[in-house]
C-alpha positions as CSV (number, residue, x, y, z in Angstrom):
1,M,90.9,104.5,97.9
2,I,92.5,105.4,94.5
3,T,92.8,109.2,94.2
4,N,94.3,111.4,91.5
5,D,97.1,112.2,93.9
6,L,97.8,108.5,94.3
7,I,97.8,108.0,90.5
8,D,100.2,110.9,90.1
9,K,102.6,109.4,92.6
10,C,102.5,106.0,90.9
11,V,103.3,107.6,87.6
12,R,106.3,109.2,89.2
13,Q,107.2,105.6,90.4
14,D,106.7,106.2,94.1
15,I,107.1,102.7,95.5
16,R,104.9,103.4,98.6
17,A,102.1,104.8,96.3
18,Q,102.4,101.7,94.0
19,L,102.1,99.4,97.0
20,E,99.0,101.3,98.2
21,M,97.6,101.1,94.7
22,H,98.4,97.4,94.5
23,E,96.4,96.8,97.7
24,C,93.4,98.8,96.4
25,C,93.4,97.1,93.0
26,F,93.9,93.7,94.5
27,R,90.5,94.0,96.4
28,M,88.7,94.9,93.2
29,L,90.6,92.9,90.5
30,M,91.5,89.7,92.2
31,P,87.9,88.5,92.1
32,V,87.8,89.2,88.4
33,C,90.9,87.1,87.9
34,Y,89.6,84.3,90.1
35,K,86.3,84.3,88.3
36,F,88.1,84.0,85.0
37,V,90.4,81.0,85.9
38,R,88.8,79.5,89.0
39,N,92.3,78.7,90.4
40,E,93.7,81.0,93.2
41,E,97.4,80.5,92.4
42,M,96.9,81.2,88.7
43,A,94.6,84.1,89.5
44,R,97.2,85.7,91.7
45,E,99.8,85.3,88.9
46,L,97.6,86.8,86.3
47,Y,96.6,89.6,88.7
48,N,100.3,90.5,89.2
49,Q,100.9,90.5,85.5
50,G,97.8,92.6,84.9
51,F,98.7,95.0,87.7
52,L,102.1,95.7,86.0
53,K,100.2,96.5,82.8
54,I,98.1,98.9,84.7
55,L,101.1,100.6,86.2
56,D,102.7,100.8,82.8
57,A,99.6,102.3,81.2
58,L,98.9,104.6,84.2
59,Q,100.6,107.6,82.5
60,Y,98.0,107.5,79.8
61,F,95.0,107.3,82.2
62,D,92.5,110.2,81.8
63,Q,91.8,111.2,85.4
64,N,88.4,112.5,84.4
65,K,87.3,108.9,83.7
66,D,86.4,106.1,86.1
67,F,89.6,104.4,87.3
68,T,87.8,101.2,88.3
69,Q,86.3,100.5,84.9
70,W,89.6,101.5,83.2
71,A,91.6,99.1,85.4
72,K,89.1,96.3,84.9
73,K,89.2,96.7,81.2
74,I,93.0,96.4,81.2
75,M,92.8,93.4,83.5
76,M,90.2,91.7,81.3
77,N,92.3,92.3,78.2
78,K,95.3,90.8,80.0
79,L,93.3,87.8,80.9
80,I,92.0,87.3,77.4
81,D,95.5,87.8,75.9
82,D,96.9,85.3,78.3
83,Y,94.2,82.9,77.4
84,R,95.2,83.1,73.8
85,S,98.9,82.7,74.4
86,K,98.8,79.8,77.0
87,K,97.5,76.5,75.9
88,S,97.0,75.4,79.6
89,L,94.7,78.4,80.3
90,Q,92.9,77.8,77.1
91,K,92.3,74.2,78.1
92,L,90.9,75.3,81.5
93,I,88.3,77.5,79.8
94,D,87.5,75.4,76.7
95,D,87.2,72.2,78.7
96,N,83.8,73.5,79.7
97,L,82.5,73.4,76.1
98,Q,81.5,70.3,74.1
99,P,80.2,70.3,70.6
100,D,76.8,68.6,70.3
101,F,76.8,67.7,66.6
102,A,73.4,66.0,66.8
103,S,71.7,69.4,67.6
104,N,74.2,71.6,65.8
105,T,75.0,73.5,69.0
106,I,77.9,73.9,71.4
107,R,76.9,73.3,75.0
108,L,78.5,73.2,78.4
109,K,79.7,69.7,79.1
110,D,79.3,67.7,82.3
111,E,81.9,68.2,85.0
112,N,82.9,64.6,85.1
113,T,83.7,64.1,81.3
114,Y,86.6,65.4,79.3
115,L,87.0,66.4,75.7
116,N,89.6,64.5,73.8
117,Q,92.1,66.7,72.0
118,A,90.4,66.4,68.5
119,E,87.1,67.7,70.0
120,E,88.9,70.5,71.8
121,E,90.6,71.6,68.7
122,R,87.3,71.6,66.8
123,V,85.7,73.7,69.5
124,N,88.6,76.1,69.5
125,Y,88.5,76.3,65.8
126,L,84.8,77.2,65.8
127,L,85.2,79.8,68.6
128,E,88.2,81.5,66.8
129,K,86.0,82.0,63.7
130,L,83.8,84.4,65.7
131,P,84.3,88.1,65.5
132,E,86.6,89.3,68.3
133,T,84.0,91.2,70.4
134,T,81.3,88.6,69.9
135,R,83.8,85.9,71.0
136,R,84.8,87.9,74.1
137,V,81.2,88.5,75.1
138,F,80.3,84.9,74.5
139,R,83.2,83.6,76.6
140,L,82.4,86.0,79.5
141,F,78.7,85.0,79.4
142,A,78.7,81.3,78.5
143,L,82.0,80.2,80.1
144,E,82.6,82.6,83.0
145,G,79.1,83.2,84.1
146,Y,79.1,87.0,83.9
147,S,75.7,88.6,83.7
148,H,74.8,90.8,80.7
149,Q,74.9,93.8,83.1
150,E,78.5,92.9,84.3
151,I,79.6,92.5,80.6
152,S,78.0,95.8,79.6
153,D,79.9,97.5,82.5
154,L,83.1,95.8,81.7
155,M,83.1,96.3,78.0
156,K,81.3,99.6,77.9
157,M,78.3,98.5,75.9
158,S,74.6,98.3,76.6
159,T,73.0,95.1,78.0
160,G,71.1,94.8,74.7
161,T,74.4,94.8,72.8
162,S,75.8,92.1,75.1
163,K,72.7,90.0,74.6
164,W,73.0,90.5,70.8
165,H,76.6,89.3,70.8
166,V,75.7,86.1,72.7
167,S,72.8,85.5,70.4
168,N,74.9,86.2,67.3
169,A,77.7,83.9,68.7
170,R,75.1,81.1,69.1
171,N,73.7,81.6,65.6
172,L,77.2,81.7,64.0
173,L,78.3,78.6,65.9
174,K,75.2,76.7,64.8
175,R,76.0,77.8,61.2
176,F,79.6,76.7,61.5
177,V,78.7,73.3,62.9
178,T,76.0,72.8,60.3
179,K,78.4,73.7,57.5
180,K,81.0,71.4,59.0
181,L,78.4,68.6,59.2
182,N,77.5,69.1,55.5
183,V,81.1,69.0,54.5
184,V,81.6,65.8,56.5
185,S,78.4,64.1,55.1
186,H,79.5,64.9,51.5
187,E,82.9,63.2,51.9
């Protein structure tokens, strides 16, 4: 269990305390990492990188707040940052989306088909046009399968706000695709 005493020892760089915290955090954060990438080896690597960020930021942690939510938020930010910086991780996540230009939507694709690079770039381009919070909520909901309750806990927002962000993302993506189709048809 993570106590204020354990946190203080970790801030003072007590190796035993850091090892104990690592074990406690592993049980609660490794499932988050695995759920994000669906690959145990990559999830472990990301967990270790995220845990180092938690240790680095521990000196700024307000001990009156919930450590679990704070640590999960740091871990999710690490996962999202890593997603942006690594093309291979981006491919793992974005391979689950396919633009359906006939219906002006973006839908999950079948497991046995693959996007070619041009389609993948189009999807990434559309997703990057979304506002940051809307994009994060949409990815967590549509790609990672988080419930609105899990998203609201993770991102400290109401479930209604989470639902709004998903709806807003869908509407914006439909508009982006429609606009793209109109440009293509006028060429």
